[in-house]
N, C-alpha and C positions, 0 to 999 in steps of 0.2 A: 024375281026382279033383282034381288041381291046377287044372284049368281050371274046375271047378265052384266051388272055393274062391275063385278070382279073381273069378268072376262074382258070387258072393255079396257079396264085399267091395265090388265096384263098385256093387251094388244098394243096400247100406247107405249108402254115401257119397252116392249120388244122392238117397235119401230124406232124409238129413240136410241136404243142400244145399237141397232143396225146402222143407224145414221152416223153415230159417233165412230163406229168401227170403220165405216166406209170413208169418213172424213180423214181419219187417222191414216188409212191405207193410202189415200191420194197424196197426203203430205209426204209420205215416204217414197212416192214415185211408183207406186204399184196399184193406183186407183183404176177403176174401170172407166173407159172412155170410148167415144165414137168418133171424135175429131180432136184436133189440136186445141181448140178453144176450151174443150172440157178440162184440159190440164192446166189452164192459166192459174199460177200460184202467186201472182203479184211480186215475184222476185226477179228483178232485172239482171240478176247474176246467173240465171239459168236459161237454157233454151227448152221450152215446153213442147214435147212431142207426144202424139198418141200412136203407139206402136203395137199393132195386133191387139187393140182393145185395152191396152194398159198404158198409163202415163209414164213417160220417161223424162227425167229432168237431168239435162247435161250441163255442167258448169261451163260458162262461156270463157273463151281465152281473151284476157285483157291485155296481152302483150302487144304493145304498139310498135315493137322493133326499134324503139328509141332508148339507147343506153343512158340518156340524160333524164329519164322520168322513172319514178317509182310507180309501178302499175298495181292498182288494187281495184276492188269491186264493192259497191254499196248496193244493198238490196233495193233501195229506192231510186238511187241515181244511176246505177249501172257502173260501167268502167270509169275509173278516175285515174288520170295520169299526172301525178304531182312532180314538178321539177325537183331534181335532187340538188343538194348543196355540195359544190366541189371545193369549198374553202378548206385548205389544209392547215390554216392558222400559221402559215409561214409567210412572213412579209417579203421573203426573197423569191417567191414564185408568182407567176401570173396564172391564175386559176381559170379554166374554161372547161367546156364540156363538148365532146364530139359525139354526134348521134350514133355513130357506129361503134366507137371504142370506149366511150364514157369519159370520165374525168381526166383532164390533162393538167399537169403542173409544170409549166415551162419556166426554167430558171430565169430570173429577172436580170437584165443587163444594167449594171450600175455605172457603166462607163459614161462620165459626164464630158468626155472629149476635152478634158483639161489636164494637161501633162503636169500640172502643179498640185494635183491632189492624188492621194492614194485611195482608190475606190474599192470598197468592200460592202458586204451585206450582212446585217444582223437579222436573225430569224424573228426577232421580236419587234425591231423598229424599222427595218428595211435598209435602204441604201444609205451609206455614210461616205463622206468625202473628206478625209483628213488631209490637212496641208502637208506637202512633202517638205522635209528639211533639206535645204540645198547647201548647208554649211560643209565645205570640203576640208575644213581645218587648216586652210592655207591662208595666211595673212597677206599673201601677195595677190589675192584675187578678190573681186567684188562679186559676192554671190547673190544671184537673183533667180527668178523663175519666169519663163515664158510659157503662156498657156498652150502653145503649140509645140515648142521644142523641148520644154522641161527645164531642168536646171541649167543655168548659164553662169560660167565662171569667167568673168571678164578680167584680164590681167590688170592689176593696179598700176596706175601711172604714177611713178615716183619722181618725175621730173619737177624739181623745185625752181626751175628757171634761173638757176644760179650756176654760171659757168665755172665757178670755183669749187664745186663739189662733184664727187663721183657718186652718181645715184644708182643704188642697187636695192634689191628687195630680199629680205630673209623670210622663209616660209613660216618661221615661228614668231618673229617680232614685227614684220612689215618693212616699210621703207627705211633705208639707211642712207644718210648723206655724209659721205666721208670727205673731209677737206682735201683738196687736191694739192699736191706738192708741185710748186712751179720752179723749183731749183733746176736750172739747165746745166749746172756744173761749169758754168762759164764765168770766170772772175771779171769779165769785161762787160757784164750786163747787170743791171739792177733788176732783180726778179720780184714781181708782184702779181696780184690777181685782180681782175676787174669782173664784177658779177655779171656784166653783160657780155664782155669779150673773152673772158677767161684769162689765161696766163699772159702777162706782158713782160717782155724782156727788153728793157730800155738800155741802149748802149751808154756806158759811162764816159764822161769827158776826162781825158788824160792830159789836157793842155795845162801846163804849169806856168804859161805865159813867160817862159824863159827862152829867148832865142838861142841860148847856149846849149839847149838840149834838144834831142830828137825824141819827140813823144810818141810812144806806141803802147799797145796793150797786148798781153799774152793771156790766153784762156786760162792757163793754170796759175800764172803769177800776178796777173792784174797789170796795172799801169807800170810802164818802164820809161825812164827818162835818161836816155843815153847822151852823154856829153858830145857836143859837136867838135870835130877835130879842126883846130885853127893853126895847125903846124904849117909854117911857111918854109920849112926845111932850112932854116937859118939857125945854126946851132947856138949863135950868140944873141939871139933875140928871144925875147920872152913872148911866147905866143899865149895869148889869153883871150878870154871872151867876156864881153861886157853884157850884163843881163839886159841892158837897154839897147846898145848899139851892135852887139855881136862881137866878132873876133877883133882883137887888137894885137899889134906886134910892136912891142917896146924894145928899142935897141939896147943891147948890152945889159940891160937890167934883168937879172935872173930871178928877181923876186916874182914868184908866181902867185903872190897873194894867197898862198895856201899855208895856213898855220901848221899844216901837218908835214911840212917839208922844211929842210934846211937848204936854202938856195945858193948856188954858185955856178959859175960858168967855166966850162972846160973848152979849150980851143978846139979840140978834136971832137969832144963829145957834146959840146955845147952846155947848156944849163943842166946842172945836176940838182936834183931835188931829192935829198936823202930823207926818207921817212923818219919822223920822230917816233919815239917809243911812248905810247899812251898807256902802258900797263900800270894800273893803280894797285896791283897785287891784292885785289879784292875778288874772291871767287864768286861774289854775288852780282858782279857786273860783267857785261860783255863790252870789252874795250875796243873802241874804233875811233876813227878820226874823220871829221867832216871838213870838206874843203872850205866850208864857210864858217864853221864855228870852232874847228879844232877838235881836240880830243873829246870824245863822247863816251860816257859810261852808262850804257843802257842796262837797267835791272834785268837779271836773269829770270826767265819764266820757269818757275819750279813746279808748275802744275803737272802732276803725273797721271792726270785723268783717272785717278782712283778715288772714288768717294769715301773710301775707308781711311784716308790719311789727311792730316792737316799739313798743307804744304807751306814751308817757310824757307828762309835762307840765313845761314850763319856766316858771318864775315870770315871765319877761319876755315870752316868745313864745307861751305857751299850749301847746296840744296839739302833740306832736311824734310823727311816725310814721316811725321809722327802719327802713329795710329790714333784715330779719333775714339773717344769714349762713347760707346753705344748703350751704356747703362741707363735704362729708363726708370730705375729705382722701383721696379715692380718685380717682386719675387715670384710672380706667376708667369714670367716670360723668360725664355732663354735668349739672351742678347748676343747677336752676332752681326757680322758685316759682310756684304757681298760686294765684290769688286765692280759689279755692274749696277747694282741697285742701291747700295749703301746699307744703312743700319736695318736689321730685321729683328723683330721681336716675336719669337715663336712661343706659343702657349706651352707651359710646362705640363707634362703628363703626370698627374698626381695619383694615378692608379697604383696602389701599393700591392695589388694582387691578393688582397685580403678581403674575403667576402664578409668579414665581420666589421668592416668600417665603411662609413659614408665619406667618400673622398671629395674634397673641395680645395679651393685655393684662396688665400687672403693676400691682397697686394703687399701688405707689410710683413706678414709672417711666413708666407709661402704656403706649401702644401699642408693641409689639415686633414687628419684621419680621425673622424669622430666615431667612437664605437656605436654600433647600431643596437637597438633594444630588441631582444628576441622574446620578450614576455608575451605569451599567447593568452594571458588572462585565464589560464586554466591551472588551478591549484593542484591538479592531478598529474602535471607533467613537470619534468625537470628541464628547464630551458637553458641551453648552452649554444655556443656558436663555434663552428669549425671554419678555420681560415680558408679552406678550399670549398666546402659545401654550403657554408652559411648557417642559418639558424637550424637547430635541431631541438625537437621537443620529445624527450624520452618519457614514456609513461611511468608513473610512480609504481613501484612494486609493493602491492598490498598483500602478497601471498604470506599467510601465517603458517604455511606448511601443515595445515589441518584440513584433511579431506572432508571433515564433517562441517565445514563452514563454507559459505559462498562469500568471496572476498571482492568488495567493490570500493571505489574511491569516490568521495564527494567532490564534484568539480568546483564547488564554491569554497569549501573550507580546506580541501586537501586531506581531510581526515579519512583514514581507512576504516571501513565498516565491515564486520564479519557476521553474517547472518547464518543461523543454524540451518543445515541441510534438512529438508523434509524427506525422511526415509519411509514414510507410510506407503506401502505397496498396495493398499486397498484390500488386502487379504486378511480376514479375521483369524485365519488359521496359522498366522505367523506372528512372532514377536519381533517388532521392528526396532532396531537400534543402530547406533553408528559408533565405529571404532576409529580412533585417530589414524591408525596406520592403514586400515583396510577400507574404510568408508561404510556405506550402508550394509547392514547384515539383517537377513530375514530368516530367523530361526523357526523351523516348523514346530507347531504346538505338539506336545507329547500326550497322545491319547492312549498309551499303552496301559491296559488294566491288569497286566501280568497274568492274563488268562488266555492260554493257547487255544481255547475252544471258541474264541470270539474273533471276528474281524474288526480291528480298531481303525476308525477314520474320523476325520474332522469335517464338519459341514462348512464349505466355503461361504455359504450364505449367512450362517448364524455364528460360526466360530465355535459351536458346541461339538463335543465328542459324541460319537454314536458307536454302538457295539452290536454287531449282528452275529448270530451263531455260525460257526464254521461248518461247511458241508463236508462230512467225512465219508460220504458214499463213494466207494471205489468201483462201483458197478460190478462187483464180483459176488455172485450169490453164495459162494462157498466161504465167505468171511463174514464175521460179525463185526460191524463197524460201530465204533463208539469213540468218545473223546475224553481225554484226561486233561484236567485243568493245567497240569504241570508238563505233561508230555505231548499233549495234542492228540491227533487222530491215532487210533489203534485199530488194526484190522486182524482179528483173531480167527485162524482157520477153523472151519467146522469139519471134524474128522469123518463125519458120516456123510459128507457131501462130495459128490463127484460132478465135475463140470468139464 
């Protein structure tokens, strides 16, 4: 009975092992089958086929031919087509996807169709529309911007509605209104300007209300009053003119009522009117005679049109043109006078060409040349000033001519410090010292033991002397090699040796 039970157990184990092996074989695609359904593995990513009694599992193709999806496969769900993201994180592109070619990033048009903005694009924020500056730097235009045309520079209207000004425009300062000159160069008109009409030239009246004169006007001389001729061709009548009634002819009376003449009558010549002498012997008057008032002594005009002279008249010498005093009592100006502009006060040049002075000017004292301070607050420099080059700061010489010291200067006190030079060369096999003329000296330590049979040396690590025996072997078998403390190696020939 026990044997039967053991056999049954072995049979069950064998069947179980075969079943596991078969199951494992089918999972790998090599299971035995009779039809496709025998190969069903519950994996929607494979096609299950039974080929010649064996299961064949072929991965399915999930490519949907769409470049805008990421194609994968899930064992339970089968093919999955996940839309891809075409966002390139650039605010300046319009991102889309084409089924055939994939992601497309078309540059974004930022044109706002406004000629008054400068359109650009920032990769982080997108389109920006910065206002355009229309300032053309011309004060004669009114600058504005039209959304369609862009910058518009409208000429500035400088008309001040004043006929008495000439209106112009300067590119730098803008409108200029220059007063108009209405002088027509005609002494027969009174020139003025009316804001509404412009220049007005009003003819002057030359009527002196005297019937004894013919009144006229000359453009260059002005009013002229020419006496009317009342001559009746009678040599013994006095022909005259009455300011009220006009010409009168008085018989035989040669008095012409002219205080400027001595009157008499000549039978042949008629009345004779001898001019009287009005000379007052004064060079400061122009002597003349008026038919109405007699002698006239008009003061001489001594104006020489020179603003640099004080014009006067001396009874003996005539016109005197004394130079005016242009002194402004300011010692900082050079006073002179121009024949066209008058006194001029030119600032004095106080530059003495000396870089060591600060040049200025005092109204009372004139040029002042104040010495400048060249102190650089450094006690280790000698501060001087050169007239041409200015301040100079010469380093103090602390050299004590001793090569065994390092010479430095203290900037605060100006004191020279001399520090001993460190001559230690870090070699214990030398004696380190310093000599004033030579500097650092490193004298090798003397390890000579006066024994020529030793090699004498100093250990650079410890500074101690060491002595090793001299090798006197001359590699000649026919000599006896030995060493003498005084003579060193000795090689004595062996007479019985042939080599």
